[in-house]
C-alpha positions in Angstrom: 0.0 0.0 0.0 1.2 3.5 -0.9 -0.1 6.6 0.9 -0.1 10.2 -0.2 -1.2 13.0 2.1 -3.4 15.8 0.9 -2.7 18.9 2.9 -5.9 20.8 2.5 -7.7 22.7 5.2 -8.0 19.3 6.9 -5.3 16.9 5.9 -6.2 13.4 4.9 -4.5 10.3 3.5 -5.0 8.7 0.1 -4.3 4.9 0.3 -3.4 3.2 -2.9 -3.0 -0.5 -3.5 -4.5 -3.9 -4.3 -7.1 -5.5 -2.1 -7.9 -2.4 -0.1 -11.7 -2.8 -0.3 -11.4 -5.9 1.9 -9.4 -3.8 4.4 -11.9 -0.9 4.3 -13.1 -1.5 7.8 -9.6 -1.6 9.3 -8.6 1.6 7.5 -11.8 3.4 8.4 -11.6 2.4 12.0 -8.4 4.3 12.3 -9.8 7.5 10.9 -13.1 7.9 12.7 -14.7 7.0 16.1 -18.2 6.8 14.5 -19.7 3.4 14.2 -22.5 4.2 11.9 -22.3 5.0 8.2 -24.2 5.1 4.9 -22.5 3.5 1.9 -23.7 5.3 -1.3 -23.1 3.6 -4.6 -24.6 3.0 -8.0 -26.4 -0.1 -9.2 -23.4 -1.3 -11.3 -20.9 -1.0 -8.5 -23.4 -2.4 -6.0 -23.3 -5.7 -7.7 -19.5 -5.8 -7.9 -18.2 -4.4 -4.6 -20.9 -3.3 -2.1 -21.1 -6.6 -0.3 -17.4 -6.9 0.4 -17.2 -3.2 1.6 -20.2 -3.5 3.8 -18.9 -6.8 5.3 -15.5 -5.3 6.0 -17.0 -2.3 7.7 -19.4 -4.5 9.7 -16.5 -6.7 10.8 -14.8 -3.6 12.2 -17.9 -2.9 14.3 -19.6 -0.3 12.0 -23.4 -0.3 11.4 -23.9 0.1 7.7 -26.9 1.4 5.7 -26.6 0.8 1.9 -28.1 3.1 -0.8 -27.8 2.4 -4.5 -28.9 4.8 -7.3 -29.2 4.1 -11.0 -25.8 4.1 -12.7 -24.9 6.8 -15.2 -24.3 10.5 -15.6 -28.0 11.0 -16.1 -28.5 10.3 -12.4 -26.3 13.2 -11.4 -29.3 15.4 -10.9 -31.2 17.2 -8.1 -33.9 14.5 -7.8 -31.5 11.6 -7.2 -29.5 13.8 -4.9 -32.6 14.6 -3.0 -33.3 10.9 -2.7 -29.9 10.5 -1.1 -30.6 13.2 1.5 -33.9 11.5 2.3 -32.2 8.2 2.7 -29.6 9.6 5.1 -32.4 11.1 7.2 -34.6 8.0 7.1 -31.5 6.0 8.2 -31.2 8.1 11.3 -27.6 9.3 10.5 -26.5 12.1 12.8 -23.9 14.8 12.5 -21.3 12.5 14.1 -21.8 9.7 11.5 -20.3 9.4 8.1 -21.0 8.5 4.5 -18.9 6.3 2.1 -18.8 7.2 -1.6 -18.2 3.9 -3.4 -17.8 4.0 -7.2 -16.8 6.3 -10.0 -16.9 10.0 -10.4 -20.7 10.3 -10.3 -21.0 8.4 -7.0 -18.1 10.4 -5.5 -19.5 13.8 -6.6 -23.0 13.1 -5.5 -22.3 11.3 -2.2 -19.8 14.0 -1.4 -22.4 16.7 -2.0 -25.0 14.9 0.0 -22.4 14.6 2.9 -21.6 18.3 2.5 -25.2 19.4 2.9 -26.8 16.8 5.1 -27.2 18.4 8.6 -24.9 21.1 7.3 -22.1 18.7 6.7 -21.0 15.2 7.8 -17.8 13.3 7.2 -17.4 11.1 4.2 -14.8 8.7 2.8 -14.1 8.2 -0.9 -13.6 4.7 -2.2 -13.1 5.2 -6.0 -13.5 2.1 -8.2 -12.6 3.7 -11.5 -9.2 5.0 -12.7 -10.8 8.4 -13.4 -12.1 8.8 -9.9 -9.0 7.4 -8.3 -6.7 9.7 -10.3 -8.7 12.8 -10.1 -12.2 13.4 -8.8 -11.9 11.5 -5.4 -9.1 13.9 -4.4 -9.5 17.6 -3.7 -13.0 18.0 -2.2 -15.0 19.1 -5.2 -18.6 17.7 -4.9 -21.5 18.5 -7.2 -24.5 17.6 -9.2 -25.5 18.7 -12.7 -28.4 21.2 -13.5 -30.3 21.4 -16.8 -28.2 24.5 -17.7 -24.8 22.8 -17.3 -22.5 20.4 -15.6 -21.6 20.6 -11.9 -23.5 23.9 -11.4 -24.6 23.0 -7.8 -21.9 21.8 -5.4 -19.6 22.5 -2.5 -16.0 22.1 -1.5 -16.0 19.3 1.1 -12.8 17.4 1.7 -13.1 13.7 2.5 -11.6 12.2 5.7 -9.8 9.6 3.7 -9.5 8.1 0.2 -9.2 4.3 -0.2 -8.2 3.4 -3.7 -8.2 -0.3 -4.5 -6.3 -0.7 -7.8 -7.7 -4.3 -8.2 -11.1 -2.7 -9.0 -9.7 -1.4 -12.3 -9.5 -5.0 -13.6 -13.3 -5.0 -14.1 -13.3 -1.7 -16.0 -14.3 -1.9 -19.7 -11.5 -0.6 -22.0 -13.5 2.6 -22.7 -13.7 3.4 -19.0 -10.0 2.7 -18.4 -9.2 5.0 -21.3 -11.4 7.7 -19.8 -9.2 7.6 -16.7 -6.1 7.9 -18.7 -7.5 11.2 -20.1 -7.2 12.8 -16.7 -3.9 11.1 -16.1 -2.5 12.6 -19.4 -4.0 16.0 -18.3 -2.0 15.9 -15.1 1.2 15.1 -17.0 0.7 17.8 -19.6 0.0 20.6 -17.0 2.5 19.6 -14.3 5.1 17.0 -15.1 6.9 16.4 -18.4 8.7 13.4 -16.9 5.4 11.8 -16.1 4.3 12.4 -19.7 7.3 10.6 -20.9 6.7 7.7 -18.4 3.1 7.4 -19.8 4.3 7.3 -23.3 7.0 4.7 -22.7 5.9 2.4 -19.8 3.2 -0.3 -19.7 0.8 1.7 -17.5 -1.5 -1.2 -16.6 1.5 -3.0 -15.1 2.5 0.1 -13.2 -1.0 1.2 -12.3 -0.3 1.8 -8.6 2.6 4.2 -9.5 0.4 5.9 -12.1 -2.3 6.6 -9.6 0.2 7.7 -6.9 1.7 10.3 -9.3 -1.7 11.5 -10.3 -2.6 12.0 -6.6 0.7 13.7 -5.8 0.1 16.2 -8.6 -3.5 16.9 -7.6 -2.5 17.1 -3.9 0.2 19.6 -4.6 -2.2 21.9 -6.5 -5.0 21.5 -4.0 -2.7 22.2 -1.1 -1.7 25.5 -2.7 -5.1 26.6 -3.8 -7.9 24.6 -2.2 -10.8 26.8 -3.3 -9.7 27.3 -6.9 -8.9 31.0 -6.7 -5.6 30.7 -8.6 -3.3 27.8 -9.5 -6.0 25.1 -9.1 -7.6 26.4 -12.2 -4.9 24.7 -14.3 -6.6 21.4 -13.4 -9.4 22.5 -15.8 -7.2 22.0 -18.9 -9.5 20.6 -21.6 -12.6 20.9 -19.4 -14.3 24.1 -20.6 -14.8 22.7 -24.1 -14.9 19.2 -22.7 -17.9 20.1 -20.6 -19.5 21.8 -23.6 -19.1 18.5 -25.5 -20.7 16.6 -22.7 -23.6 19.0 -22.6 -24.2 18.9 -26.4 -24.2 15.1 -26.3 -26.8 15.0 -23.6 -24.1 13.5 -21.4 -23.8 10.4 -23.6 -20.1 11.2 -24.2 -18.2 9.9 -21.1 -16.3 12.6 -19.1 -12.8 11.3 -19.8 -13.5 11.1 -23.6 -14.9 14.6 -23.6 -11.8 15.9 -21.7 -9.6 14.3 -24.3 -11.4 16.0 -27.1 -11.3 19.2 -25.0 -7.6 19.0 -24.5 -7.0 18.6 -28.3 -9.3 21.6 -29.0 -7.6 23.7 -26.4 -4.2 22.8 -27.6 -5.1 23.6 -31.2 -6.7 27.0 -30.3 -3.7 27.9 -28.1 -1.2 27.2 -30.8 -3.2 29.1 -33.4 -3.6 32.1 -31.0 0.1 32.0 -30.0 -0.6 31.1 -26.4 1.3 27.8 -26.7 4.4 26.9 -28.7 4.4 24.8 -31.9 4.4 21.1 -31.1 1.9 21.4 -28.2 -1.0 19.9 -30.2 1.2 17.1 -31.5 2.1 16.1 -27.9 -1.6 16.1 -26.9 -2.6 14.1 -30.0 0.1 11.5 -29.4 -1.0 10.8 -25.9 -4.7 10.6 -26.8 -3.9 8.2 -29.6 -1.7 6.0 -27.4 -4.6 5.5 -25.0 -7.2 5.2 -27.7 -9.0 8.4 -26.8 -11.0 10.4 -29.3 -9.4 13.4 -30.9 -12.2 14.6 -33.3 -15.0 16.8 -32.0 -18.5 16.2 -33.6 -19.9 19.6 -32.8 -19.6 23.0 -34.4 -18.0 26.1 -32.9 -21.4 27.8 -32.3 -22.6 24.7 -30.5 -19.6 24.5 -28.3 -19.6 28.3 -27.6 -23.3 28.2 -26.6 -22.6 25.5 -24.1 -19.3 26.9 -22.8 -20.8 30.3 -21.8 -22.9 28.5 -19.1 -19.8 26.8 -17.6 -19.4 27.3 -13.9 -15.9 28.8 -14.4 -17.4 31.8 -16.1 -16.9 35.0 -14.1 -19.4 37.7 -15.2 -18.4 38.5 -18.8 -15.2 36.6 -18.8 -13.9 33.0 -18.5 -10.4 31.5 -17.8 -9.2 28.9 -20.3 -6.1 26.8 -19.6 -3.2 26.7 -22.1 0.1 24.9 -22.1 3.2 27.1 -21.9 5.3 24.0 -22.5 5.1 20.3 -21.9 4.5 20.0 -18.1 3.6 23.6 -17.4 0.2 25.4 -17.8 -1.3 28.8 -17.2 -4.7 30.4 -17.4 -5.7 33.0 -20.0 -8.7 35.2 -19.2 -11.0 35.8 -22.2 -14.0 37.9 -22.6 -17.0 36.3 -24.3 -15.9 37.5 -27.8 -12.4 36.1 -27.0 -14.0 32.8 -26.0 -15.9 32.7 -29.3 -12.6 33.2 -31.2 -10.9 30.6 -29.1 -13.7 28.1 -29.8 -13.5 28.8 -33.6 -9.7 28.4 -33.5 -10.1 25.1 -31.7 -11.9 23.6 -34.7 
């Protein structure tokens, strides 16, 4: 087991290794005195992992309540979130109890938001079962649900007490889902670590998956520790996300998040080169990584469609929005654009 500490407003460990779901009770017992929890997961993960997690927690003396919601991004809405809150209340959870977010990014975002808002905030523990969630969304305390107007428009910063990442869970991931996790992994390398980029391009990542997740978490933890509430440097973690979220919205959330981010990174790199924000060769580096991990590089939507969706992005600040560009491989910065600038950026991206 490898452990990375996240030094946010409240520090917490991220445990990474094989077989950790069976050890969940033991690990959780060392982090909280509470002996009552709600495990929140989706219907797909419920069949795969809920029983072993609940059993491990119960063996450690924890009373467990289990709630499963329909799997898929379409469930990341206010109605399903409301159902989670009702479940927590009906289960009699108190402010001293805790929730467990078991699953991918949707489960983590939603269970985390429910924990952030139930009785004005209870503790929660992230147990990611996808590479995407383990490498990115389970760390950093962002929780949210989608609204009709856009992705992640209702949410809160709420740091977990612990993250337990069982890398064995990735063995059950379809190739498409594994590739989606590699999109966020590539993003971290592009914005923060050129050496990690070279590692990804040269090494067999599935055989080194524990090291891959650890380096992802180290990069994310470093950025979050410096800027927990996304007022400055943390914005670089949004590379590829402004147009990636626009792709998701245009698709009716049928394009998976990681695949949308991959397309968004390609679009952002192309626009940044054409507008002289990034040096020549940046787009080639992004394309090479996406192709290595079988991620899409072509966007099926027009510039007006992307622009219309992008202006509702939560990162918009009045009449402007920050987009992330690469200064060089392994280093990123934000560029503030007004809405006309965003329109030109979107056109250059295509």
